[in-house]
Rosetta silent file (secondary structure, phi, psi, omega in degrees, C-alpha in Angstrom):
SEQUENCE: MITKTDWPVMPLKIEGNEAEFFSPHQWNTIEAATARIYPTDKDPGAREANVVRYIDRYISGIDYIFASGDGSGFLKMSGKLADAWRARIARLQANYKQGIEQLDALSQDSFGKNFVDLGEKQQDDILALMSGQPKPEPVVLSQTSPLSSALQGVGDDGMGFFEALCLHTRQGMFCDPVYGGNENRVGWDLVGFPGPKSLKDTLDMTYSIKEYFVHDVPWEDLVPHYAEHKS
SCORE:     score description
SCORE:     0.000 S_00000001
   1 L     0.000  129.414  172.062   -0.102    0.043    0.028 S_00000001
   2 L   -90.840  125.110 -175.337    1.343    3.434   -0.925 S_00000001
   3 L  -105.700  166.966  178.570    0.762    5.965    1.839 S_00000001
   4 L   -59.558  -31.486  177.475    1.122    9.685    1.733 S_00000001
   5 L   -66.258  -32.727  179.991    4.336    9.242    3.604 S_00000001
   6 L   -72.291  -24.462 -173.387    5.701    7.051    0.929 S_00000001
   7 L  -127.102   72.673  172.726    4.828    9.672   -1.854 S_00000001
   8 L   -65.265  148.124 -171.547    5.532   13.146   -0.575 S_00000001
   9 E  -105.955  126.535  173.298    4.435   15.821   -3.036 S_00000001
  10 E   -85.760  142.329  176.972    6.838   18.598   -4.408 S_00000001
  11 E   -57.969  143.946  179.850    5.139   21.929   -5.096 S_00000001
  12 L   -73.652  124.650  171.068    4.127   22.526   -8.585 S_00000001
  13 L   -94.325  120.151 -170.296    6.066   24.912  -10.781 S_00000001
  14 L  -120.007  -13.326 -174.643    3.464   26.479  -13.189 S_00000001
  15 L  -112.000  154.065  171.012    4.927   29.748  -14.417 S_00000001
  16 L    79.990  161.206  176.083    7.613   30.707  -16.825 S_00000001
  17 L  -106.829   33.499 -178.627    9.757   29.074  -19.543 S_00000001
  18 L   -74.336  123.920 -177.187   13.031   28.745  -17.485 S_00000001
  19 L   -69.000  139.302  171.615   14.793   25.674  -18.909 S_00000001
  20 L   -95.048  -29.263  175.782   15.422   22.820  -16.373 S_00000001
  21 L  -128.041  -46.624  175.900   17.808   20.881  -18.749 S_00000001
  22 L   -62.284  147.343  166.475   18.301   22.384  -22.190 S_00000001
  23 L   -74.684  159.744  173.115   20.709   24.951  -23.043 S_00000001
  24 H   -46.439  -39.271 -177.304   19.289   28.051  -24.876 S_00000001
  25 H   -73.262  -40.417  175.785   20.383   26.615  -28.199 S_00000001
  26 H   -56.633  -45.812 -174.014   19.045   23.090  -27.412 S_00000001
  27 H   -61.858  -55.050 -171.419   15.718   24.635  -26.259 S_00000001
  28 H   -61.470  -34.533 -176.792   15.371   26.805  -29.454 S_00000001
  29 H   -79.317  -35.486  173.937   16.281   23.748  -31.797 S_00000001
  30 H   -63.379  -44.124 -172.838   13.731   21.444  -30.039 S_00000001
  31 H   -68.455  -38.842  175.183   11.081   24.085  -30.056 S_00000001
  32 H   -65.459  -36.132  174.663   11.728   24.547  -33.841 S_00000001
  33 H   -65.580  -42.308 -179.080   11.657   20.814  -34.517 S_00000001
  34 H   -67.643  -34.854 -178.669    8.354   20.261  -32.626 S_00000001
  35 H   -71.116  -11.501  172.109    6.835   23.146  -34.587 S_00000001
  36 H   -84.980  -28.882 -179.210    7.598   21.354  -37.756 S_00000001
  37 H   -78.039  -44.524  178.659    5.916   18.123  -36.382 S_00000001
  38 L  -123.517   79.200 -177.321    2.787   19.911  -35.235 S_00000001
  39 L   -67.730  156.947  178.443    2.965   23.104  -37.384 S_00000001
  40 L   -87.245  125.180  178.033    0.948   26.233  -36.657 S_00000001
  41 L  -133.032 -117.236  178.103   -1.670   26.936  -39.423 S_00000001
  42 L   -75.652  -23.080 -178.911   -5.265   28.119  -38.784 S_00000001
  43 L  -109.267  164.412  175.352   -4.995   26.293  -35.477 S_00000001
  44 L   -70.449  152.065  173.957   -2.228   26.554  -32.798 S_00000001
  45 L  -127.808 -150.146 -169.823    0.494   23.974  -32.986 S_00000001
  46 H   -73.276  -16.649  170.810    3.310   22.825  -30.746 S_00000001
  47 H   -68.669  -42.337  178.783    4.929   26.155  -30.368 S_00000001
  48 H   -63.177  -35.904  179.497    1.706   27.596  -28.966 S_00000001
  49 H   -69.793  -15.100 -178.101    1.307   24.486  -26.895 S_00000001
  50 L    59.571   45.866  178.740    4.805   25.050  -25.420 S_00000001
  51 H   -59.462  -46.852  174.969    5.695   21.426  -26.206 S_00000001
  52 H   -42.124  -34.860 -179.761    9.404   22.230  -25.663 S_00000001
  53 H   -77.275  -30.373  171.812    8.700   23.042  -22.065 S_00000001
  54 H   -65.005  -44.792 -174.300    7.032   19.586  -21.554 S_00000001
  55 H   -70.892  -44.515  179.610   10.034   17.850  -23.045 S_00000001
  56 H   -55.348  -42.499 -172.220   12.666   19.972  -21.079 S_00000001
  57 H   -74.940  -34.709 -179.141   10.834   19.265  -17.822 S_00000001
  58 H   -68.823  -37.283  179.417   10.390   15.509  -18.605 S_00000001
  59 H   -87.912   -1.467 -172.772   13.982   14.887  -19.469 S_00000001
  60 L   -69.401  -24.340 -168.174   15.395   17.230  -16.691 S_00000001
  61 L   158.022 -145.322 -175.435   15.432   14.489  -14.080 S_00000001
  62 L  -113.010   16.234 -176.228   12.883   12.640  -11.910 S_00000001
  63 L   -90.031  -11.426 -179.122   10.906   15.696  -10.745 S_00000001
  64 L  -128.715   44.388 -172.941    8.212   15.828  -13.299 S_00000001
  65 L   -95.411  -63.333 -172.058    7.296   12.285  -13.846 S_00000001
  66 L  -110.994  100.492  173.273    4.152   11.557  -11.822 S_00000001
  67 E   -63.528  140.056  179.431    1.732   14.460  -11.073 S_00000001
  68 L   -64.253  149.715 -178.564   -0.023   14.204   -7.819 S_00000001
  69 L   -55.981  -31.120  173.548   -3.631   13.219   -8.154 S_00000001
  70 L   -92.104   11.950  174.446   -4.933   16.662   -7.021 S_00000001
  71 L    78.122   -1.668 -169.370   -2.678   18.546   -9.440 S_00000001
  72 L   -79.378  -13.941  177.129   -0.855   20.388   -6.607 S_00000001
  73 E   178.413 -150.226 -176.733    2.638   19.035   -7.629 S_00000001
  74 E  -127.632  148.591  178.760    4.592   15.948   -8.498 S_00000001
  75 E   -69.577  144.320  178.403    5.319   12.866   -6.475 S_00000001
  76 L   -98.567  118.250  177.781    8.768   12.519   -5.063 S_00000001
  77 L   -90.187  156.563 -178.419   10.287    9.200   -5.888 S_00000001
  78 L  -149.719  166.919  179.581   12.796    7.293   -3.814 S_00000001
  79 H    66.673 -145.449 -178.823   14.734    4.072   -3.645 S_00000001
  80 H   -63.307  -35.424  173.023   14.899    1.704   -6.441 S_00000001
  81 H   -55.917  -42.184  178.509   12.054    3.349   -8.417 S_00000001
  82 H   -68.154  -38.008 -179.160   14.001    6.648   -8.334 S_00000001
  83 H   -67.243  -38.102  176.365   17.133    4.924   -9.410 S_00000001
  84 H   -64.714  -40.561  174.288   15.502    3.250  -12.261 S_00000001
  85 H   -68.551  -30.728  176.477   13.968    6.511  -13.484 S_00000001
  86 H   -73.907  -30.321  177.299   17.270    8.361  -13.202 S_00000001
  87 H   -71.569  -43.875 -179.794   18.883    5.808  -15.453 S_00000001
  88 H   -64.138  -42.110  177.996   16.147    6.029  -17.960 S_00000001
  89 H   -68.318  -29.389  174.010   16.123    9.812  -17.954 S_00000001
  90 H   -61.422  -41.162 -179.164   19.998    9.724  -18.355 S_00000001
  91 H   -74.086  -32.368  172.290   19.614    7.753  -21.579 S_00000001
  92 H   -69.165  -37.143  179.373   17.001   10.194  -22.879 S_00000001
  93 H   -62.811  -43.904  172.283   19.230   13.127  -22.035 S_00000001
  94 H   -60.561  -35.984 -179.185   22.087   11.503  -24.049 S_00000001
  95 H   -73.753  -45.941 -179.798   19.685   10.754  -26.929 S_00000001
  96 H   -65.011  -38.853  179.005   18.492   14.364  -27.108 S_00000001
  97 H   -70.124  -35.611  177.235   21.900   15.816  -26.861 S_00000001
  98 H   -74.646  -27.522 -173.093   23.248   13.529  -29.688 S_00000001
  99 H   -77.919  -37.747  176.541   20.065   14.047  -31.697 S_00000001
 100 H   -72.458  -25.519 -178.136   20.333   17.848  -31.600 S_00000001
 101 H   -72.339  -43.060 -178.628   24.075   17.574  -32.508 S_00000001
 102 H   -65.909  -45.804  179.217   22.985   15.309  -35.552 S_00000001
 103 H   -51.286  -47.050  179.680   20.283   17.826  -36.572 S_00000001
 104 H   -63.444  -42.497 -176.033   22.935   20.630  -36.671 S_00000001
 105 H   -69.460  -40.464  172.850   25.319   18.487  -38.536 S_00000001
 106 H   -62.577  -34.462  179.219   22.814   17.440  -41.251 S_00000001
 107 H   -75.750  -35.540  176.982   21.839   21.119  -41.548 S_00000001
 108 H   -65.419  -42.498 -178.959   25.317   22.366  -41.853 S_00000001
 109 H   -64.662  -33.006 -172.642   26.118   19.723  -44.471 S_00000001
 110 H   -94.255  -32.098 -172.630   22.964   20.561  -46.558 S_00000001
 111 H  -134.969   -9.680  174.665   22.534   24.261  -46.025 S_00000001
 112 L    81.575   22.201  178.350   25.517   25.642  -44.217 S_00000001
 113 L  -141.188  159.336  170.688   23.440   26.593  -41.141 S_00000001
 114 L   -74.846  156.948 -174.800   22.275   25.170  -37.825 S_00000001
 115 H   -50.212  -48.865 -175.844   18.755   23.697  -37.791 S_00000001
 116 H   -60.750  -25.336  176.714   17.290   26.493  -35.926 S_00000001
 117 H   -86.704   -1.092  176.491   18.418   28.957  -38.496 S_00000001
 118 L   -87.140  163.722  175.920   16.759   27.263  -41.485 S_00000001
 119 L   -76.843  164.537 -178.865   13.524   28.111  -43.195 S_00000001
 120 H   -56.454  -45.285  178.766   10.547   25.823  -42.519 S_00000001
 121 H   -65.397  -31.465 -179.980   10.894   23.946  -45.798 S_00000001
 122 H   -73.863  -41.921  176.725   14.582   23.339  -45.244 S_00000001
 123 H   -67.496  -37.767  172.448   13.843   22.094  -41.684 S_00000001
 124 H   -52.420  -48.123 -176.175   11.185   19.763  -43.089 S_00000001
 125 H   -62.033  -38.306  178.425   13.866   18.393  -45.450 S_00000001
 126 H   -71.736  -46.144  178.675   16.351   17.777  -42.559 S_00000001
 127 H   -58.274  -44.389 -174.722   13.668   16.051  -40.434 S_00000001
 128 H   -71.319  -28.147  176.107   12.774   13.820  -43.407 S_00000001
 129 H   -69.097  -45.581  179.948   16.554   13.075  -43.986 S_00000001
 130 H   -59.830  -39.862 -170.099   16.918   12.202  -40.288 S_00000001
 131 H   -79.019  -25.840 -168.358   13.788   10.001  -40.280 S_00000001
 132 L    68.221   13.547  179.380   14.583    8.280  -43.450 S_00000001
 133 L  -130.518  151.162  176.940   10.995    8.686  -44.590 S_00000001
 134 L   -69.569  159.963 -178.633    9.369   11.378  -46.760 S_00000001
 135 L   -65.849  132.979 -176.384    7.445   14.125  -45.105 S_00000001
 136 L   -69.164  154.727  175.220    3.900   12.893  -44.436 S_00000001
 137 L   -79.340  149.443  179.067    0.973   14.493  -46.192 S_00000001
 138 L   -52.121  143.717 -177.215   -1.369   16.789  -44.310 S_00000001
 139 L  -124.898  152.607  171.303   -4.268   15.055  -42.469 S_00000001
 140 L  -119.386  165.434 -173.448   -7.583   16.334  -41.192 S_00000001
 141 L   -69.987  -17.299 -178.513   -9.604   14.866  -38.165 S_00000001
 142 L   -82.330   -6.550 -178.227  -12.217   13.461  -40.452 S_00000001
 143 L   -88.838  149.964  176.997   -9.794   11.199  -42.150 S_00000001
 144 L  -104.850  112.590  178.413   -9.212    7.610  -41.392 S_00000001
 145 L   -76.996  150.350  172.208   -5.599    6.395  -41.274 S_00000001
 146 L   -57.414  -27.393  175.328   -4.558    2.940  -42.172 S_00000001
 147 L   -91.631    5.993 -170.766   -3.074    2.900  -38.619 S_00000001
 148 L   -59.620  -30.594  179.855   -6.072    4.239  -36.966 S_00000001
 149 L   -75.666  -20.955 -176.857   -6.919    0.792  -35.616 S_00000001
 150 L   -85.272  145.257  174.767   -3.470    0.317  -33.976 S_00000001
 151 L   -80.883  129.663  178.584   -2.585    1.350  -30.566 S_00000001
 152 L   -84.319  128.499  176.932    0.117    3.987  -30.405 S_00000001
 153 L   -65.548  152.785 -177.954    2.820    3.196  -27.941 S_00000001
 154 L  -120.023    1.930  179.150    3.498    5.621  -25.047 S_00000001
 155 L  -101.567  141.663 -177.627    6.920    4.196  -23.971 S_00000001
 156 L  -109.556   12.882 -179.644   10.132    5.646  -25.146 S_00000001
 157 L   -63.510  131.911  179.061   12.605    3.017  -23.978 S_00000001
 158 L    79.867   -9.957 -173.545   14.925    2.123  -26.885 S_00000001
 159 L   -73.369  141.064  164.646   13.679    4.757  -29.191 S_00000001
 160 L   -65.883  166.536 -170.311   15.938    6.719  -31.436 S_00000001
 161 H   -62.288  -46.705 -177.777   16.055   10.423  -31.133 S_00000001
 162 H   -55.634  -53.647 -176.131   13.532   11.101  -34.014 S_00000001
 163 H   -61.010  -47.467  174.207   11.044    8.598  -32.888 S_00000001
 164 H   -54.509  -48.487  177.799   11.316    9.829  -29.365 S_00000001
 165 H   -57.290  -46.288 -179.958   10.887   13.411  -30.455 S_00000001
 166 H   -62.429  -46.014  172.437    7.786   12.624  -32.305 S_00000001
 167 H   -56.962  -47.548 -171.450    6.298   10.691  -29.317 S_00000001
 168 H   -70.958  -31.954 -176.014    7.233   13.497  -26.794 S_00000001
 169 H   -70.302  -35.424  176.427    5.731   16.108  -29.256 S_00000001
 170 H   -67.684  -46.069 -179.013    2.384   14.258  -29.194 S_00000001
 171 H   -63.654  -43.348 -176.812    2.493   13.912  -25.466 S_00000001
 172 H   -71.921  -19.208  171.691    3.344   17.612  -24.938 S_00000001
 173 H   -70.821  -40.119 -166.886    0.565   18.489  -27.430 S_00000001
 174 H  -130.633   19.644 -179.985   -2.166   16.740  -25.672 S_00000001
 175 L   -79.273  169.084  168.971   -0.987   16.050  -22.039 S_00000001
 176 L   -62.379  135.811 -178.025   -2.642   17.454  -18.970 S_00000001
 177 H   -51.141  -22.049 -171.176   -1.325   21.066  -18.688 S_00000001
 178 H   -64.727  -26.853 -175.791    0.175   20.190  -15.267 S_00000001
 179 H   -83.848    3.786  174.772    3.072   18.522  -17.136 S_00000001
 180 L   102.358  -27.495  171.479    4.147   21.781  -18.902 S_00000001
 181 L   -90.656 -167.400  178.748    2.645   21.267  -22.389 S_00000001
 182 L    44.534   44.478 -176.781   -0.701   21.898  -23.822 S_00000001
 183 H   -54.608  130.798  177.713   -0.541   25.452  -22.754 S_00000001
 184 H    67.361    8.911 -176.081   -3.934   27.138  -22.413 S_00000001
 185 H    66.231   27.287 -171.528   -5.380   23.715  -23.421 S_00000001
 186 H   -70.181  -30.029  171.878   -4.831   24.414  -26.954 S_00000001
 187 H   -63.963  -44.581 -174.842   -4.203   20.704  -27.806 S_00000001
 188 H   -70.218  -37.983  172.079   -7.460   19.639  -26.179 S_00000001
 189 H   -57.145  -48.407 -174.236   -9.310   22.526  -27.982 S_00000001
 190 H   -52.280  -41.855 -176.605   -7.838   21.341  -31.232 S_00000001
 191 L  -110.733   19.519  172.366   -9.454   17.957  -30.973 S_00000001
 192 L    68.752   25.693  175.547  -12.598   19.022  -29.122 S_00000001
 193 L   -94.374  119.665 -171.717  -11.687   17.353  -25.826 S_00000001
 194 L   -85.496   65.635 -176.206  -13.383   19.064  -22.772 S_00000001
 195 L   -62.193  170.652  178.837  -10.598   18.217  -20.406 S_00000001
 196 L   -72.551  151.220  175.933  -10.652   19.113  -16.626 S_00000001
 197 L   -67.045  -32.238  178.866   -9.705   22.504  -15.394 S_00000001
 198 L  -150.600  149.345  168.611   -7.522   20.774  -12.772 S_00000001
 199 L   -49.517  -34.967  178.116   -6.616   17.199  -11.933 S_00000001
 200 L   -48.456  -44.508 -178.251   -8.341   17.745   -8.686 S_00000001
 201 H   -56.234  -27.514 -172.627  -11.641   17.853  -10.691 S_00000001
 202 H   -87.362   -7.828 -179.869  -11.136   14.171  -11.728 S_00000001
 203 H   -92.608  -41.686 -178.981  -10.902   13.115   -8.021 S_00000001
 204 H   -92.161   -2.934  174.890  -13.930   14.842   -6.622 S_00000001
 205 L    74.120   22.856  171.490  -16.068   14.141   -9.731 S_00000001
 206 L   -67.013  -35.743  178.162  -16.334   17.839  -10.460 S_00000001
 207 L  -110.343  130.971 -179.553  -15.271   16.684  -13.972 S_00000001
 208 L  -146.887  153.707  179.980  -16.802   13.791  -15.733 S_00000001
 209 L  -114.676    8.689 -168.984  -17.037   12.545  -19.306 S_00000001
 210 H   -60.632  -25.335  178.660  -19.987   10.305  -18.680 S_00000001
 211 H   -68.518  -15.171 -171.606  -22.338   12.553  -20.787 S_00000001
 212 H   -95.684   -3.660  170.053  -20.262   11.856  -23.736 S_00000001
 213 L   -86.990  143.564  177.961  -20.766    8.110  -23.668 S_00000001
 214 L   -79.899  130.597 -173.094  -23.523    6.326  -25.465 S_00000001
 215 L  -101.563  155.081  171.156  -25.488    4.401  -22.761 S_00000001
 216 L    63.093   43.742  179.391  -27.317    1.012  -22.836 S_00000001
 217 L  -108.647  125.108  177.613  -25.333   -0.381  -25.811 S_00000001
 218 L   -51.025  135.471  178.088  -25.075   -4.281  -25.928 S_00000001
 219 H   -56.930  -29.522 -176.434  -21.488   -5.284  -25.257 S_00000001
 220 H   -64.910  -32.036  179.674  -21.656   -7.458  -28.353 S_00000001
 221 H   -73.940  -21.714 -168.234  -21.986   -4.218  -30.451 S_00000001
 222 H   -90.253  -38.478 -174.898  -18.971   -2.637  -28.812 S_00000001
 223 L  -125.009   62.514 -176.409  -16.517   -5.738  -29.188 S_00000001
 224 H   -59.153  -24.956 -173.345  -18.033   -7.848  -32.125 S_00000001
 225 H   -70.253  -44.253 -173.226  -14.754   -9.773  -32.484 S_00000001
 226 H   -74.154  -35.486 -179.426  -15.107  -11.208  -28.955 S_00000001
 227 H   -70.437  -28.007  173.371  -18.798  -11.891  -29.429 S_00000001
 228 H   -61.063  -42.962  177.760  -18.003  -13.875  -32.674 S_00000001
 229 H   -62.477  -40.218 -173.688  -15.635  -15.970  -30.695 S_00000001
 230 H   -69.636  -39.133  174.991  -18.101  -16.593  -27.938 S_00000001
 231 L   -72.108    0.000    0.000  -20.736  -17.932  -30.420 S_00000001
């Protein structure tokens, strides 16, 4: 049983963009890269959601891993759990440091400038070069992707820099704002998700998504695959 003594809460830092891990150049480079993964168009993108702040806090150490249930801060880990997370974060830090260096090396070789100093089209070219895949075509929310039925992983263990960057950009775009991203709930607004004003609202039932569910639906209609096997 986990008691309050086992999980002390560190006060939440909610203001400002002061970097916890990145140097100014690293911060600007990652901000520029995330802004090409979720560009700003008629809707806000990764830059407006402050995705770079989410990533910076996440890989800064073990202070921003688990938000407390009431949203007042983050749980302070100790013992073997803290040691395991420190090792994991250390790998991510090295991954990002090397990835940023690679971004700049590719940019220098191709255009004679660092990544952050390139135009958007050139930045797209560098990200495509790093990924080994062509730049994806634009999508809209009404489209069905061939991968829409597949579960997207949320673990970054063993990922290369580009894959981790894409995953962390998605997380920072749509996470609870307590983690530093999704500033002003722009990610939630983008997809029409009426998220809670605070994590505390999910504990005392001030916030609920019950009204958005269709009620009294036979389970066979929801999971026909299992119904077929049962018959």
